BATI-565693 format. One record per residue (C-alpha): residue number from 1; x, y, z. Coordinates in Angstrom, 3 decimals. Layout:
BEGIN
{tipa:NUM, X:X, Y:Y, Z:Z}
...
# end
This chain:
BEGIN
{tipa:1, X:-10.010, Y:-37.543, Z:23.309}
{tipa:2, X:-11.475, Y:-35.319, Z:20.614}
{tipa:3, X:-9.956, Y:-31.808, Z:20.422}
{tipa:4, X:-12.310, Y:-29.048, Z:21.625}
{tipa:5, X:-11.591, Y:-27.092, Z:18.419}
{tipa:6, X:-13.057, Y:-29.926, Z:16.328}
{tipa:7, X:-16.178, Y:-30.070, Z:18.481}
{tipa:8, X:-16.693, Y:-26.314, Z:18.130}
{tipa:9, X:-16.107, Y:-26.479, Z:14.379}
{tipa:10, X:-18.662, Y:-29.273, Z:13.992}
{tipa:11, X:-21.174, Y:-27.380, Z:16.162}
{tipa:12, X:-20.683, Y:-24.236, Z:14.067}
{tipa:13, X:-21.434, Y:-26.151, Z:10.854}
{tipa:14, X:-24.488, Y:-27.714, Z:12.516}
{tipa:15, X:-25.857, Y:-24.304, Z:13.535}
{tipa:16, X:-25.277, Y:-23.000, Z:10.009}
{tipa:17, X:-27.181, Y:-25.931, Z:8.481}
{tipa:18, X:-30.081, Y:-25.361, Z:10.877}
{tipa:19, X:-30.033, Y:-21.666, Z:9.915}
{tipa:20, X:-30.005, Y:-22.636, Z:6.247}
{tipa:21, X:-33.118, Y:-24.763, Z:6.718}
{tipa:22, X:-34.858, Y:-21.835, Z:8.388}
{tipa:23, X:-33.936, Y:-19.394, Z:5.628}
{tipa:24, X:-34.909, Y:-21.798, Z:2.860}
{tipa:25, X:-38.030, Y:-23.007, Z:4.719}
{tipa:26, X:-37.184, Y:-26.680, Z:4.223}
{tipa:27, X:-37.652, Y:-29.623, Z:6.580}
{tipa:28, X:-35.004, Y:-31.944, Z:7.950}
{tipa:29, X:-36.728, Y:-34.705, Z:5.978}
{tipa:30, X:-36.295, Y:-32.767, Z:2.714}
{tipa:31, X:-32.655, Y:-31.989, Z:3.482}
{tipa:32, X:-32.013, Y:-35.656, Z:4.249}
{tipa:33, X:-33.278, Y:-36.519, Z:0.751}
{tipa:34, X:-31.056, Y:-33.834, Z:-0.809}
{tipa:35, X:-27.982, Y:-35.210, Z:0.955}
{tipa:36, X:-29.001, Y:-38.878, Z:0.601}
{tipa:37, X:-28.774, Y:-39.575, Z:4.335}
{tipa:38, X:-31.227, Y:-40.777, Z:6.958}
{tipa:39, X:-33.346, Y:-38.076, Z:8.600}
{tipa:40, X:-31.904, Y:-38.699, Z:12.115}
{tipa:41, X:-28.455, Y:-37.974, Z:10.655}
{tipa:42, X:-29.557, Y:-34.403, Z:9.910}
{tipa:43, X:-30.519, Y:-33.911, Z:13.548}
{tipa:44, X:-27.149, Y:-35.253, Z:14.709}
{tipa:45, X:-25.283, Y:-33.013, Z:12.253}
{tipa:46, X:-27.242, Y:-29.958, Z:13.400}
{tipa:47, X:-26.610, Y:-30.855, Z:17.046}
{tipa:48, X:-22.890, Y:-31.142, Z:16.370}
{tipa:49, X:-22.652, Y:-34.807, Z:17.346}
{tipa:50, X:-22.000, Y:-36.085, Z:13.798}
{tipa:51, X:-19.723, Y:-34.649, Z:11.121}
{tipa:52, X:-20.879, Y:-33.936, Z:7.586}
{tipa:53, X:-18.450, Y:-34.991, Z:4.870}
{tipa:54, X:-16.622, Y:-32.346, Z:2.852}
{tipa:55, X:-18.263, Y:-33.655, Z:-0.323}
{tipa:56, X:-21.779, Y:-33.312, Z:1.104}
{tipa:57, X:-21.017, Y:-29.864, Z:2.526}
{tipa:58, X:-19.786, Y:-28.637, Z:-0.865}
{tipa:59, X:-22.874, Y:-30.135, Z:-2.530}
{tipa:60, X:-25.121, Y:-28.401, Z:0.018}
{tipa:61, X:-23.404, Y:-25.052, Z:-0.559}
{tipa:62, X:-23.853, Y:-25.395, Z:-4.316}
{tipa:63, X:-27.504, Y:-26.476, Z:-4.083}
{tipa:64, X:-28.509, Y:-23.464, Z:-1.999}
{tipa:65, X:-26.126, Y:-20.868, Z:-3.416}
{tipa:66, X:-24.086, Y:-20.376, Z:-0.243}
{tipa:67, X:-20.336, Y:-19.845, Z:0.008}
{tipa:68, X:-18.550, Y:-22.425, Z:2.129}
{tipa:69, X:-17.798, Y:-19.573, Z:4.518}
{tipa:70, X:-21.514, Y:-19.559, Z:5.418}
{tipa:71, X:-20.988, Y:-22.923, Z:7.104}
{tipa:72, X:-17.541, Y:-22.479, Z:8.620}
{tipa:73, X:-18.028, Y:-19.058, Z:10.133}
{tipa:74, X:-16.569, Y:-16.376, Z:7.870}
{tipa:75, X:-18.815, Y:-13.427, Z:7.159}
{tipa:76, X:-18.569, Y:-13.188, Z:3.374}
{tipa:77, X:-22.060, Y:-12.562, Z:1.921}
{tipa:78, X:-23.705, Y:-14.888, Z:-0.577}
{tipa:79, X:-23.704, Y:-13.693, Z:-4.164}
{tipa:80, X:-26.588, Y:-14.039, Z:-6.593}
{tipa:81, X:-26.862, Y:-13.854, Z:-10.354}
{tipa:82, X:-29.431, Y:-11.641, Z:-12.103}
{tipa:83, X:-31.427, Y:-14.787, Z:-12.889}
{tipa:84, X:-31.455, Y:-15.759, Z:-9.205}
{tipa:85, X:-32.782, Y:-12.330, Z:-8.236}
{tipa:86, X:-35.401, Y:-12.205, Z:-10.981}
{tipa:87, X:-36.528, Y:-15.756, Z:-10.234}
{tipa:88, X:-36.808, Y:-14.943, Z:-6.531}
{tipa:89, X:-38.852, Y:-11.862, Z:-7.465}
{tipa:90, X:-41.348, Y:-14.005, Z:-9.362}
{tipa:91, X:-41.722, Y:-16.273, Z:-6.335}
{tipa:92, X:-41.947, Y:-13.338, Z:-3.913}
{tipa:93, X:-44.718, Y:-11.636, Z:-5.895}
{tipa:94, X:-46.862, Y:-14.725, Z:-6.374}
{tipa:95, X:-45.447, Y:-17.336, Z:-8.738}
{tipa:96, X:-44.606, Y:-19.681, Z:-5.890}
{tipa:97, X:-44.743, Y:-22.679, Z:-8.217}
{tipa:98, X:-41.229, Y:-21.756, Z:-9.384}
{tipa:99, X:-38.131, Y:-23.115, Z:-7.686}
{tipa:100, X:-36.051, Y:-20.277, Z:-6.314}
{tipa:101, X:-33.139, Y:-19.220, Z:-4.165}
{tipa:102, X:-35.534, Y:-18.361, Z:-1.375}
{tipa:103, X:-32.810, Y:-16.721, Z:0.713}
{tipa:104, X:-32.570, Y:-13.773, Z:-1.709}
{tipa:105, X:-34.001, Y:-10.717, Z:0.027}
{tipa:106, X:-36.060, Y:-9.526, Z:-2.938}
{tipa:107, X:-36.787, Y:-6.101, Z:-1.488}
{tipa:108, X:-33.073, Y:-5.353, Z:-1.394}
{tipa:109, X:-33.266, Y:-5.361, Z:-5.199}
{tipa:110, X:-36.880, Y:-4.391, Z:-5.948}
{tipa:111, X:-38.385, Y:-1.909, Z:-3.511}
{tipa:112, X:-41.829, Y:-2.207, Z:-5.096}
{tipa:113, X:-43.722, Y:-4.452, Z:-7.486}
{tipa:114, X:-43.365, Y:-1.675, Z:-10.096}
{tipa:115, X:-39.565, Y:-1.870, Z:-9.858}
{tipa:116, X:-39.789, Y:-5.608, Z:-10.342}
{tipa:117, X:-42.048, Y:-5.237, Z:-13.412}
{tipa:118, X:-39.620, Y:-2.826, Z:-15.085}
{tipa:119, X:-36.946, Y:-5.504, Z:-14.896}
{tipa:120, X:-39.112, Y:-8.563, Z:-15.537}
{tipa:121, X:-40.913, Y:-7.212, Z:-18.623}
{tipa:122, X:-37.662, Y:-7.226, Z:-20.591}
{tipa:123, X:-37.840, Y:-11.030, Z:-20.743}
{tipa:124, X:-40.878, Y:-11.473, Z:-22.950}
{tipa:125, X:-39.894, Y:-14.378, Z:-25.176}
{tipa:126, X:-39.874, Y:-17.196, Z:-22.617}
{tipa:127, X:-43.272, Y:-18.885, Z:-22.271}
{tipa:128, X:-42.746, Y:-20.233, Z:-18.757}
{tipa:129, X:-41.365, Y:-16.927, Z:-17.556}
{tipa:130, X:-44.330, Y:-15.022, Z:-18.993}
{tipa:131, X:-46.734, Y:-17.494, Z:-17.369}
{tipa:132, X:-45.025, Y:-16.799, Z:-14.045}
{tipa:133, X:-45.148, Y:-13.043, Z:-14.641}
{tipa:134, X:-48.855, Y:-13.247, Z:-15.480}
{tipa:135, X:-49.338, Y:-15.171, Z:-12.252}
{tipa:136, X:-47.772, Y:-12.335, Z:-10.248}
{tipa:137, X:-50.204, Y:-9.852, Z:-11.817}
{tipa:138, X:-53.145, Y:-12.036, Z:-10.839}
{tipa:139, X:-51.868, Y:-12.660, Z:-7.289}
{tipa:140, X:-51.142, Y:-8.964, Z:-6.733}
{tipa:141, X:-54.693, Y:-8.148, Z:-7.849}
{tipa:142, X:-56.056, Y:-10.899, Z:-5.605}
{tipa:143, X:-54.268, Y:-9.309, Z:-2.634}
{tipa:144, X:-55.301, Y:-5.737, Z:-3.533}
{tipa:145, X:-51.645, Y:-4.940, Z:-4.189}
{tipa:146, X:-51.961, Y:-4.025, Z:-7.853}
{tipa:147, X:-51.252, Y:-0.281, Z:-7.535}
{tipa:148, X:-52.418, Y:0.687, Z:-10.998}
{tipa:149, X:-51.548, Y:4.393, Z:-11.055}
{tipa:150, X:-48.139, Y:3.847, Z:-9.506}
{tipa:151, X:-47.282, Y:1.044, Z:-11.942}
{tipa:152, X:-48.491, Y:3.016, Z:-14.959}
{tipa:153, X:-46.428, Y:6.037, Z:-13.931}
{tipa:154, X:-43.343, Y:3.890, Z:-13.279}
{tipa:155, X:-43.301, Y:1.718, Z:-16.418}
{tipa:156, X:-42.443, Y:4.468, Z:-18.894}
{tipa:157, X:-40.854, Y:2.574, Z:-21.795}
{tipa:158, X:-43.570, Y:2.297, Z:-24.463}
{tipa:159, X:-42.504, Y:-1.197, Z:-25.566}
{tipa:160, X:-42.731, Y:-2.416, Z:-21.978}
{tipa:161, X:-46.071, Y:-0.639, Z:-21.505}
{tipa:162, X:-47.527, Y:-2.519, Z:-24.465}
{tipa:163, X:-46.006, Y:-5.804, Z:-23.321}
{tipa:164, X:-47.539, Y:-5.308, Z:-19.879}
{tipa:165, X:-50.883, Y:-4.490, Z:-21.512}
{tipa:166, X:-50.739, Y:-7.693, Z:-23.564}
{tipa:167, X:-49.810, Y:-9.828, Z:-20.567}
{tipa:168, X:-52.686, Y:-8.321, Z:-18.558}
{tipa:169, X:-54.971, Y:-9.113, Z:-21.487}
{tipa:170, X:-53.937, Y:-12.777, Z:-21.447}
{tipa:171, X:-54.293, Y:-12.910, Z:-17.647}
{tipa:172, X:-57.898, Y:-11.771, Z:-18.006}
{tipa:173, X:-58.462, Y:-14.702, Z:-20.350}
{tipa:174, X:-56.762, Y:-16.992, Z:-17.834}
{tipa:175, X:-59.363, Y:-16.074, Z:-15.197}
{tipa:176, X:-61.861, Y:-18.232, Z:-17.097}
{tipa:177, X:-59.686, Y:-21.336, Z:-16.628}
{tipa:178, X:-58.542, Y:-21.081, Z:-12.990}
{tipa:179, X:-59.750, Y:-24.022, Z:-10.883}
{tipa:180, X:-58.267, Y:-23.655, Z:-7.414}
{tipa:181, X:-59.794, Y:-20.295, Z:-6.399}
{tipa:182, X:-63.420, Y:-19.408, Z:-5.706}
{tipa:183, X:-65.338, Y:-17.547, Z:-8.404}
{tipa:184, X:-65.876, Y:-14.630, Z:-5.998}
{tipa:185, X:-62.131, Y:-14.115, Z:-5.555}
{tipa:186, X:-61.492, Y:-14.578, Z:-9.264}
{tipa:187, X:-64.086, Y:-11.906, Z:-10.110}
{tipa:188, X:-62.484, Y:-9.548, Z:-7.593}
{tipa:189, X:-59.048, Y:-9.994, Z:-9.176}
{tipa:190, X:-60.481, Y:-9.776, Z:-12.697}
{tipa:191, X:-62.082, Y:-6.386, Z:-11.967}
{tipa:192, X:-58.750, Y:-4.984, Z:-10.770}
{tipa:193, X:-56.849, Y:-6.391, Z:-13.735}
{tipa:194, X:-59.418, Y:-4.994, Z:-16.174}
{tipa:195, X:-59.095, Y:-1.520, Z:-14.627}
{tipa:196, X:-55.321, Y:-1.900, Z:-14.765}
{tipa:197, X:-55.442, Y:-2.850, Z:-18.460}
{tipa:198, X:-57.772, Y:0.042, Z:-19.276}
{tipa:199, X:-55.432, Y:2.494, Z:-17.570}
{tipa:200, X:-52.493, Y:1.170, Z:-19.548}
{tipa:201, X:-54.458, Y:1.492, Z:-22.781}
{tipa:202, X:-54.858, Y:5.225, Z:-22.160}
{tipa:203, X:-51.111, Y:5.809, Z:-22.328}
{tipa:204, X:-50.202, Y:3.524, Z:-25.233}
{tipa:205, X:-49.552, Y:5.901, Z:-28.122}
{tipa:206, X:-48.390, Y:3.748, Z:-31.031}
{tipa:207, X:-50.589, Y:1.126, Z:-32.686}
{tipa:208, X:-47.533, Y:-0.024, Z:-34.617}
{tipa:209, X:-45.746, Y:-0.800, Z:-31.364}
{tipa:210, X:-48.810, Y:-2.719, Z:-30.177}
{tipa:211, X:-48.812, Y:-4.858, Z:-33.309}
{tipa:212, X:-45.071, Y:-5.477, Z:-33.033}
{tipa:213, X:-45.238, Y:-6.512, Z:-29.389}
{tipa:214, X:-48.331, Y:-8.678, Z:-29.813}
{tipa:215, X:-46.322, Y:-11.305, Z:-31.677}
{tipa:216, X:-43.789, Y:-11.527, Z:-28.834}
{tipa:217, X:-46.195, Y:-12.693, Z:-26.107}
{tipa:218, X:-45.782, Y:-16.461, Z:-26.352}
{tipa:219, X:-48.118, Y:-17.539, Z:-23.583}
{tipa:220, X:-51.766, Y:-18.639, Z:-23.570}
{tipa:221, X:-54.512, Y:-18.024, Z:-20.979}
{tipa:222, X:-54.544, Y:-21.764, Z:-20.245}
{tipa:223, X:-50.807, Y:-21.762, Z:-19.498}
{tipa:224, X:-51.138, Y:-18.845, Z:-17.074}
{tipa:225, X:-54.192, Y:-20.426, Z:-15.421}
{tipa:226, X:-52.251, Y:-23.659, Z:-14.927}
{tipa:227, X:-49.368, Y:-21.735, Z:-13.373}
{tipa:228, X:-51.744, Y:-19.868, Z:-11.065}
{tipa:229, X:-53.373, Y:-23.119, Z:-9.960}
{tipa:230, X:-49.996, Y:-24.707, Z:-9.245}
{tipa:231, X:-48.746, Y:-21.643, Z:-7.365}
{tipa:232, X:-51.690, Y:-21.462, Z:-4.947}
{tipa:233, X:-51.843, Y:-25.168, Z:-4.014}
# end
């Protein structure tokens, strides 16, 4: 006869895996593919009737950035790198096309979109990152969440102000290439982004800084438009 402790242990792991799927918003079918098992096996694991191997459990923990204690019942919190947090912020604020540690509670790290921008704007040399950042600006404008005055008053570093201005400029160009949104919604977002850019222009003091930063924006309107289209599918 199977010891009751083993049954409880298996049930605890099953509940944790079901919780993981809920936090990550993934299906049993997707998880079955990740673990290379049949979909009914996931149901049996979650119900506590089938054991998951130690190798697969370790692989699962690594894939979704969980400590093993998440599955076996200890209360140690998950830890995240700065890249995890920043990546999750991009997804949270609109660039859903990115893959991310979805379990990161972004608002524990960035209380507002302005806080996120102050951190994100420091990474201006990566084309894909800047395309994702431009996407967040567009999506925030689309949702009427682009709080221009608050953002302008919060982003105080002049280099970051100019970088934000340049990104907004490229996003405006991207509006001409977006395919998966109606022209009415695009025009609504474009008007907000234009007002946002104009407000930023008022506070940019150094033309030399503008010229210096211009060369660092390595993203095109077409690249941002493609990212926007992928993110809203």
